[in-house]
C-alpha positions in Angstrom: 25.2 125.2 204.4 27.2 122.1 204.7 26.1 119.5 207.3 29.5 119.8 209.0 29.3 123.5 209.4 29.2 124.7 213.1 26.4 126.8 214.5 27.3 130.0 216.4 27.1 129.7 220.2 25.2 132.9 220.4 22.1 130.9 219.4 22.2 128.8 222.5 20.5 131.1 225.1 17.7 132.4 222.8 16.9 128.9 221.7 16.7 127.6 225.3 14.5 130.6 226.3 12.2 130.0 223.3 11.9 126.3 224.1 10.9 127.1 227.7 8.5 129.8 226.6 7.0 127.4 223.9 6.5 124.7 226.5 4.8 127.1 229.0 2.5 128.5 226.3 1.5 125.0 225.2 0.8 123.9 228.8 -1.3 127.0 229.4 -3.1 126.6 226.1 -4.2 123.0 226.9 -5.5 124.1 230.3 -8.2 126.2 228.6 -11.6 124.4 228.8 -12.7 124.7 225.2 -12.5 121.1 224.0 -8.8 121.5 223.1 -9.3 124.0 220.3 -6.9 126.6 221.9 -4.3 123.9 222.4 -4.4 122.7 218.9 -4.1 126.2 217.5 -1.1 126.7 219.8 0.5 123.4 218.6 0.3 124.5 215.0 1.7 128.0 215.9 4.6 126.5 217.8 5.5 124.1 215.0 5.4 126.9 212.5 7.6 129.0 214.8 10.3 126.2 215.1 10.3 125.7 211.4 11.0 129.4 211.1 13.8 129.1 213.7 15.4 126.3 211.6 15.3 128.5 208.5 17.0 131.4 210.4 19.7 129.1 211.7 20.1 127.4 208.3 20.6 130.8 206.5 23.0 132.3 209.1 24.7 129.6 211.1 27.7 131.6 212.0 26.6 135.3 212.0 23.2 135.8 213.5 21.9 139.3 213.6 20.5 140.9 216.7 17.0 140.8 215.1 17.5 137.0 214.5 18.2 136.4 218.1 15.3 138.6 219.3 12.9 136.8 217.0 14.0 133.5 218.3 13.9 134.6 221.9 10.4 136.3 221.9 8.9 134.7 218.8 6.8 132.0 220.5 4.8 134.6 222.4 4.0 136.6 219.2 3.3 133.6 217.1 1.0 131.9 219.6 -1.0 135.0 220.3 -1.4 135.8 216.6 -2.5 132.2 216.0 -5.1 132.4 218.7 -6.6 135.6 217.4 -6.7 134.4 213.8 -8.1 131.0 214.8 -11.0 132.7 216.7 -11.6 135.1 213.9 -11.7 132.4 211.2 -13.9 130.1 213.4 -16.3 133.1 213.8 -16.4 133.7 210.1 -17.2 130.1 209.5 -20.0 130.2 212.1 -18.4 127.8 214.5 -19.2 128.6 218.1 -17.9 127.1 221.4 
């Protein structure tokens, strides 16, 4: 993709919805009283999600598929939930308790 190439306007609404959902999930995660562990897991998940969004937009700047738009729109919810479950599981395997 050239740097001067335009991005499809169909990305606008899903990206805005994903940004709002990401912000809400981060705020709620940092409100959990567990010394910030849930919040930190959520931060890593949200950063990973946005890297994935950049890759999606980079690969198909003009012709996003319906699946691309749905992944962008609802992805933060799935990624943060998965990160929370995996983080708790890994901490339990390591013997870390809170």
